[in-house]
C-alpha positions as CSV (number, residue, x, y, z in Angstrom):
1,M,-161.6,97.8,42.2
2,S,-160.3,94.4,44.6
3,G,-161.8,92.4,47.1
4,H,-164.9,91.1,48.3
5,R,-168.3,92.6,48.0
6,C,-170.2,92.8,50.8
7,N,-173.8,92.7,50.7
8,V,-175.2,92.2,53.4
9,I,-174.3,93.7,56.7
10,E,-173.7,92.9,59.9
11,L,-173.7,96.5,62.6
12,R,-173.2,94.4,66.5
13,R,-173.4,96.5,69.5
14,Y,-172.5,94.2,72.4
15,A,-172.6,95.8,75.8
16,L,-169.7,94.6,78.4
17,H,-168.7,94.1,81.9
18,P,-166.9,97.0,82.6
19,R,-163.7,97.5,82.6
20,M,-163.5,94.2,79.8
21,R,-163.0,96.3,76.6
22,D,-159.6,96.3,75.6
23,A,-159.7,92.7,77.4
24,L,-162.2,91.5,74.1
25,I,-160.8,93.9,71.4
26,D,-157.1,92.1,72.5
27,L,-158.8,88.7,72.4
28,F,-160.6,89.8,69.0
29,E,-158.1,90.7,67.2
30,R,-155.5,88.1,67.6
31,E,-157.6,85.3,67.0
32,L,-160.6,85.5,65.6
33,V,-160.1,88.0,62.6
34,E,-158.9,85.7,60.0
35,P,-160.7,82.5,61.1
36,Q,-163.6,84.4,60.4
37,E,-162.6,85.8,57.3
38,E,-161.2,82.9,56.0
39,E,-164.8,81.7,56.4
40,G,-166.2,83.9,54.5
41,L,-167.0,86.8,57.4
42,Y,-165.6,89.4,56.2
43,I,-164.5,91.9,59.5
44,L,-165.1,95.8,58.1
45,G,-164.4,97.6,60.9
46,T,-163.9,97.6,64.9
47,F,-164.5,99.9,66.8
48,R,-164.5,102.0,70.9
49,D,-167.2,104.0,71.5
50,L,-165.9,107.0,72.7
51,D,-169.3,108.1,74.5
52,D,-170.1,104.2,76.0
53,A,-166.8,102.4,78.1
54,D,-168.4,99.5,78.4
55,S,-169.5,99.2,74.7
56,F,-167.6,97.8,71.8
57,V,-168.9,97.8,68.1
58,W,-168.1,96.0,65.0
59,L,-169.0,96.3,61.6
60,R,-169.3,92.4,59.7
61,G,-170.2,91.8,56.0
62,F,-171.4,89.1,54.1
63,E,-171.6,88.6,50.3
64,D,-175.0,87.2,50.9
65,M,-177.4,85.9,52.9
66,A,-176.8,82.2,51.7
67,S,-173.1,82.9,52.0
68,R,-173.9,84.4,55.7
69,A,-175.5,81.4,57.0
70,R,-172.8,78.9,55.7
71,G,-170.0,80.9,56.7
72,L,-171.9,81.0,61.1
73,A,-172.6,78.2,61.3
74,A,-168.6,76.5,59.6
75,F,-167.0,79.0,62.6
76,Y,-169.3,79.0,65.2
77,G,-169.4,75.1,65.0
78,G,-165.1,75.3,64.5
79,P,-162.3,75.1,66.4
80,V,-160.8,78.4,66.6
81,W,-164.3,79.7,68.3
82,R,-164.5,76.3,70.0
83,A,-161.3,77.3,72.3
84,H,-162.1,81.0,72.7
85,R,-165.6,80.8,73.5
86,D,-165.5,81.1,77.0
87,A,-163.4,83.9,77.2
88,A,-165.1,86.3,74.6
89,N,-168.3,85.4,76.6
90,A,-166.9,86.6,79.5
91,T,-166.2,89.9,78.9
92,M,-169.5,90.6,77.8
93,V,-173.5,91.5,79.0
94,D,-175.3,91.4,76.4
95,S,-174.6,90.5,72.3
96,D,-177.9,90.3,71.0
97,D,-177.8,94.4,69.8
98,V,-177.1,93.5,66.3
99,L,-179.0,95.7,62.8
100,L,-178.5,92.8,60.3
101,L,-178.9,95.6,57.2
102,R,-178.3,96.0,52.9
103,P,-176.5,99.2,50.7
104,A,-179.3,101.6,50.1
105,R,-177.0,102.2,47.0
106,P,-174.2,100.3,44.6
107,D,-171.8,103.1,45.9
108,S,-172.2,101.7,49.2
109,V,-171.1,98.6,48.7
110,P,-168.1,97.6,50.9
111,R,-165.5,96.5,49.4
112,V,-163.0,94.0,51.7
113,D,-159.5,93.3,51.3
114,P,-157.7,91.6,54.1
115,G,-154.2,92.5,53.1
116,R,-155.1,95.9,53.9
117,R,-155.4,95.2,57.4
118,P,-152.5,95.8,60.0
119,P,-150.8,92.8,61.0
120,R,-151.7,91.5,64.2
121,D,-148.0,91.8,65.7
122,S,-148.2,95.4,64.2
123,E,-147.5,98.1,67.1
124,D,-149.1,100.8,65.3
125,G,-151.4,102.3,67.8
126,G,-151.2,106.2,66.4
127,P,-154.8,108.1,65.9
128,R,-156.9,106.4,63.8
129,G,-159.7,109.4,63.1
130,V,-163.1,108.5,64.3
131,V,-165.8,107.5,62.5
132,V,-169.6,108.3,63.0
133,A,-172.7,106.0,62.8
134,T,-175.5,107.0,63.0
135,T,-178.8,105.5,63.0
136,Y,-183.4,106.7,61.9
137,Q,-185.8,104.6,62.9
138,L,-187.8,105.4,59.6
139,A,-191.6,106.3,60.7
140,D,-192.6,105.1,57.5
141,A,-192.4,102.0,56.0
142,D,-190.4,103.2,52.2
143,P,-186.7,102.8,52.6
144,D,-186.5,103.6,48.8
145,G,-188.1,106.7,49.2
146,F,-185.9,107.7,52.6
147,S,-182.8,106.4,50.5
148,E,-183.9,108.7,47.8
149,L,-184.5,111.7,50.3
150,F,-180.5,110.9,51.8
151,A,-179.3,111.2,48.6
152,Q,-181.1,114.0,46.9
153,E,-181.7,116.7,50.3
154,L,-179.6,115.4,53.3
155,E,-176.0,114.3,51.0
156,P,-175.9,117.9,49.7
157,A,-176.1,119.5,53.6
158,L,-174.0,116.8,54.8
159,R,-171.1,117.8,51.9
160,S,-171.6,121.7,52.8
161,A,-170.8,121.1,56.4
162,G,-167.5,119.2,55.6
163,V,-168.5,115.9,55.8
164,E,-167.5,112.6,54.1
165,V,-170.4,109.6,54.2
166,A,-168.5,106.5,53.8
167,G,-171.8,104.2,53.5
168,C,-175.4,103.9,53.5
169,F,-177.2,100.6,54.9
170,R,-180.7,100.2,55.4
171,T,-182.6,97.2,56.6
172,E,-182.0,94.0,55.3
173,A,-185.3,92.2,55.0
174,S,-184.5,88.8,54.7
175,E,-185.5,86.3,58.0
176,N,-182.4,85.0,59.9
177,D,-181.3,82.6,58.6
178,F,-178.6,81.8,61.4
179,P,-181.0,81.8,64.5
180,A,-178.3,81.4,67.2
181,L,-177.3,84.9,66.3
182,P,-180.4,86.7,66.8
183,V,-181.2,90.1,65.7
184,R,-183.1,92.8,65.7
185,A,-187.0,91.8,64.6
186,G,-189.4,94.4,63.6
187,D,-187.0,97.1,62.4
188,N,-187.2,99.6,59.5
189,V,-183.7,101.9,59.3
190,F,-181.6,103.7,57.5
191,V,-177.4,103.8,58.7
192,W,-175.0,106.2,57.4
193,L,-171.7,106.1,58.3
194,A,-169.1,108.8,58.3
195,R,-165.1,109.6,58.8
196,F,-163.6,112.8,60.9
197,A,-160.3,113.1,61.7
198,D,-160.7,113.9,65.1
199,V,-163.8,114.4,67.4
200,G,-163.3,118.9,67.6
201,A,-163.7,118.1,63.2
202,H,-167.1,116.1,64.1
203,R,-168.0,118.7,66.0
204,R,-167.6,121.2,64.2
205,S,-169.2,120.0,60.8
206,M,-172.4,118.7,63.5
207,R,-172.4,122.4,64.0
208,A,-172.2,123.8,61.0
209,L,-174.9,120.7,59.7
210,E,-177.2,122.4,63.2
211,A,-177.1,126.0,61.2
212,S,-178.6,124.1,57.6
213,P,-182.1,124.7,56.9
214,A,-182.4,122.5,54.7
215,W,-181.1,119.3,57.6
216,R,-183.5,121.4,60.0
217,T,-186.9,120.5,58.6
218,A,-185.1,117.0,56.0
219,L,-186.2,115.0,58.5
220,R,-189.4,116.2,59.9
221,D,-192.3,113.1,60.0
222,R,-189.8,111.0,58.4
223,I,-187.9,109.2,61.6
224,A,-189.4,108.1,64.4
225,G,-187.5,109.2,67.7
226,S,-183.9,110.5,67.4
227,P,-180.9,109.4,65.8
228,H,-178.8,107.3,67.3
229,V,-175.3,108.7,67.4
230,A,-172.7,106.5,67.7
231,R,-169.0,108.3,67.4
232,L,-166.6,105.1,67.3
233,A,-162.3,105.2,67.5
234,P,-161.2,101.8,65.2
235,T,-159.4,99.7,67.1
236,R,-155.9,98.9,65.7
237,R,-157.0,96.3,62.6
238,S,-160.0,98.5,61.9
239,L,-159.9,98.0,58.3
240,L,-162.5,101.2,58.2
241,T,-160.7,104.5,59.9
242,G,-161.5,108.3,60.3
């Protein structure tokens, strides 16, 4: 398989000022994708949150923690970010809601081929499906055990409901070695991504899933609180689509 392997992933959620999301996405896709990838910061997906008009969500991947630190220092200390940071930051209320993750299993290691990305001047703005990111706060300190539970009990129920799992990730326990960009500390999470043709397909799959006895019982006592479910519409240049 071709592409850059991403063994460390950031799930980034930005709270924006009202009606500023499209301005940030336009700036991001026009000016900030290729310069990051030149430094080894690979843009896996960029999304509008369908349930929050003032939220921009994106996934960024790195080969490992060492390349993350080098790449972030190079990009955020370089001329491109210096030229555009004021405009980007002016759209944001908060940019610190960031989960630092790693693949929960080998088949979830993303591979990024920037050559597959629609070009900057592409006018293709048609439907690109829906990506749903579900985040569980784990109730115990055994992420390996939860990963096994997901594979053996939850994923078969998902398949029966017509859900295509696009990736599974868990907390990366390494210390954040680029403190200028904070990440959420103390979280112990499991995140899975799924693709759907549209919101109707997601709704039908969720109804089927809620009727599954295995699904209703498998999570009992294994997660803390309710899952966070984000329904995400891929932007024009997102590599990850529905």
